[in-house]
N, C-alpha and C positions, 0 to 999 in steps of 0.2 A: 548784441547778438545773443540769442537764447542758447542755453546749454542744458543738457540733461542734468537732473538733480545729482546723479552719481558722479558727475565730473566737477562738482562744486566742492570747495573746502568748507568744512563746518566745524564748529566748536563743541557740538553736542552729538554724541553717538550712543549706541546701545551700551557700551562699556561704562558710560558715565551715569546711567540711570540708577535710581535708588532701588534697594531691595525692600521687602515688606514683611520679613519674618520676625516675629517677636522673640527677643533674646531672653534666656533664663536670667533671673535676678534683676531684670529691669525694674521690677516692682520695688525692690529695695532702694534703687536709685531715685525713683519718683517719690517714694515716701520720705527720702532724706532732703528733698527740696524745701527751702524755707517757705513758710506759708505767708508770704508777703509779696506785694507788688506784682511783677510779671509772672512769677511762678504761681501765685495764688489765682491770678486771672486766667492763666492757661488751664489750671485744674477746673476752674469754674466753667470755662468754655466747654471742656470735655463733658461735664455734667449736664450742661444745657443741651448739647447735641444729643446725648443719650436719653435724656428725659423727653426731648421732642420726639424721638423715634419710638420710645416706649409708649408715648401717647398718640402714636400714629400721625404725628405732625410732620410737615416737610422740613428737610434740611437741604437748602439750595447752595451749591458751590459756584460762585461767580469768579472767574479767573482770567487774568491776562496772560500774554505770551510768555512772561518770565517764569511762570510756574512750570511750563514745559521745558523751557531753556535751561532751567536749573536741575533737570532730571527727576522731577517729582511726579510725573505722570503715573507711574505704577502705583503710587500711594493712593491717588484719587481713584484710579481704576479699581483697586482693592476695596475701597470704601463703598463704591458703587455696587460691586458684587455682593458685599455684605449687607446691603439694604440700609446703610447709614446715610449716604448721599442719595437724595431722591430726585434731584434735577441738577443739571449743569448749565451754566450760562457763560458765554465768553464773547470776546470781541474778535475782530478780523485777525489780529495778530495771534491770538490763542488758537484760532481755527487753522491758520496757515502752518504754524509750528507743529500742530497735532497731525495735520495731513502729511507733512514732510517726514516726520519721524515714523509714521506708519508706512509710508511708501518706501523709504530708503534706509531707515534706521539712523538717520542723521538730520540735523537742522541747525539753525543759527549761524549765519555767515559772519565773517569778520567784516563788519560794515565799513570801517575806515579803509581797509585795503580794497574791498570790492567796489566801493564808491569811487575811489581814485582811478580804477581801471575801467569804469563805466559798465561793470557787470553786476552791480548789486541788484538783487531781486530778479535778474533775468534768467528764470528757471522755467524751462518748457513744461516739465512734469507738473509742477504746482499750478501753473496757469491752465493747462489742459484739464487737470482734475477739477479745478474750480468751475470752469466753463461747463463741464459735464454735469457737475452737481447742480448748477443753476438751471441747465436744460431739464434735468429730471424734476427739479422742484416746480418748474413752470408747468410741466405735463402731469404732475401728481395730484391725486385727490387729497393728499396730505402735504400741502406746500410748506416750505420752511427750509432755511439753509442748514440748520443743525441736523435735521433728520436726513436731508439729502446727502450731506457729507458722511455721516455715520453709516448710512446705507451703502454708499459707494466705496467705503473703506473695507467692506466685507471680504474683498479679494486681495487686500494689501498684505504684503509679506510680513510686516511687523505690526499688524492690526492690534495685537494684544497690548501694545504700548499706548494705544489711542484712547483718550478720554471720550471722544465723541462716538467712537465705535462701541465702547463699553456701555454707554448710555443707550445707544440704539439696540444693542443686544439684550439689554435688561428691560427694554421698553419703557424707559423713563424719558422725561423731557430733556431736550438739548437744544438750546437756542443760541444763535450767533447774531451779534449786533454790530453792524458795520457803519463806519463813517467814511464816506466816499473820499478817496484820495489818501487815506492813511496806510493802505496795505500794498504790498508789492504786486499782487495780482491785478491791481487797478491800472498798472502800467501797460497791461496787454491791450493792443488795439482790437483784439477779438472779444474782449469782455462785453457782455450784454448788460449795460447799466440798468435798463428797465427790469430785467430779470433779477439782478442783484437787489435792487430796491424793493421789488415785490417779495422776494424771499426773506429779506431781513425784516420787512414790515410784518410779514406773516408770523415770524418768530416773536416780534415785539408783542403782537396781539395775543399770541399763545402764552407768553410769559405773564401778561396781565391777568389772564384767567387763572394761572397758577398762584400768583401772589394774593389773589382774593381769598385763598384758603390758608394763608400763612400765619394767621394769628395763633400763637403758641409754638410756632416753628422757629427756625434759625436761618438767617441769611448770612453767608460767609463771603466777604469780598476779599479776594487775594490777588494783589498785584495789578489792579486796575485803578489808576488815579483819577480818570476823567470819565470815560465812556460808560462803564458799568455803574458807577455811582449815579450818573445822570439818568440812566435807564431805570434804576431802582426808584429814584425820586418820582419819575413820571408814572410808573405802574402803581406806586403807592397812591399818588394823586388820583388816578383813575378809580382805584378801589374806594378811596375815601369819598369820592363824589357819589358813590352808590350807598354811602352810609356804613361802610365796612370799617370796623375799628381794629387797631393793632396794639392794644394795650399790653398784650402778652407776647408780642414779637420781640425776639432778640436779634441783634445784628453784631457781626464780628468783622473787624478789619485786620488783615495780616499783611504787613508791608515793611519795607526797610526804613521808611520815614513817614512823617505825618504830612498829608496833603489837605488842601482846603476842602475839596469836594468829598473826600472820604470822611473828613471830620464833620462836615455838615450833612451831607446827603446819605451817609451810611450810619454814622454813630449818633446823630442828633435828631434830625428832622423826621425820620420814619418811625421812631420809637419813643416811648416815654422815658423820662430821665432815669438813668441807671441801667437801661437795657441795651446800651451800646458798649461794646468791649473791644479793646485794641491790644495787639501784641506787635511790637516793633522788633524786627530782626530779619535775618536772611531766610528766604524761603527754604533753601536747602538744609537749614537747621530746624526751623520752626515746624515745617510740615511733617518731616519724619517723627519729630517729638509728638505732635498732635495725633498722628496716625497710631503710634505705638501706645500712647496713653488711652486712646479710645478703645483699643483692643484689650488693654490691661484692665480698664475700669468697667468694662461691659458686664463682668460677673456680678456686679451689684444690682444690675437691672435684670431681674430674674425672668421677666416676660419678654425680654428682647433676645431674639435669636439672630446673631450676626455671623453664623457659620464658622465659629472657631473650631 
């Protein structure tokens, strides 16, 4: 039986979201970090991101649902507003958690408990919203699931927490890449499978055109172990079939552990040796660090205005 989103119990709410104000003396702490291993890599990643933006190259943030579930959405929204992140890419999970957080200020069910009672994923608001977004995408001259979701979130109570809404408001690319059967909204008997396929295919083709311009840019994969690394591999293959090179592309993987597809399809295959960079750790620790270090280090990039 479907329930309204507000009647579901969730593990993530507005009170758990990260803040994004740089604290005084953070610079002293960063300077004190040992210049080896993970700390050295994190500093290098910050420099790569800021260099790419100074050179007007793309920085694409590809994220899974865990980024939203760990309360890190405001950090990504802030980097979008500051012109650091120039495109966002997510899977169905990332889109669903983004939608729920924007609509109700909560997301992330207790799967073990809800599955036992037969109510896992049975959320009327989320399913209705997705159906509306798909309908709008089908009728739009600008089809695509990411755009449709961001556009429809403009009336959401907590839209300022939404990564997809922030991308839409900033007029940057937002694409959603869905594997049928992996997301709770696919359980709805009212879901239009043809519309879903068409919308996510439109996003895939849109992303392919963006990646063609990414040499010299940075692709960040954060919290997607399978779908988004596979998507990256395919759009790189499409670009290379046109003779486009990626000798100056850098890729970054941020996750809690090493996975096969991130190791091969993010850190190795798309880039030349030495241009794939990885930080292992919890998103709720690594992303706030990365965000603050970007703001702190931006003063060295005199031509870069990130709205500090």
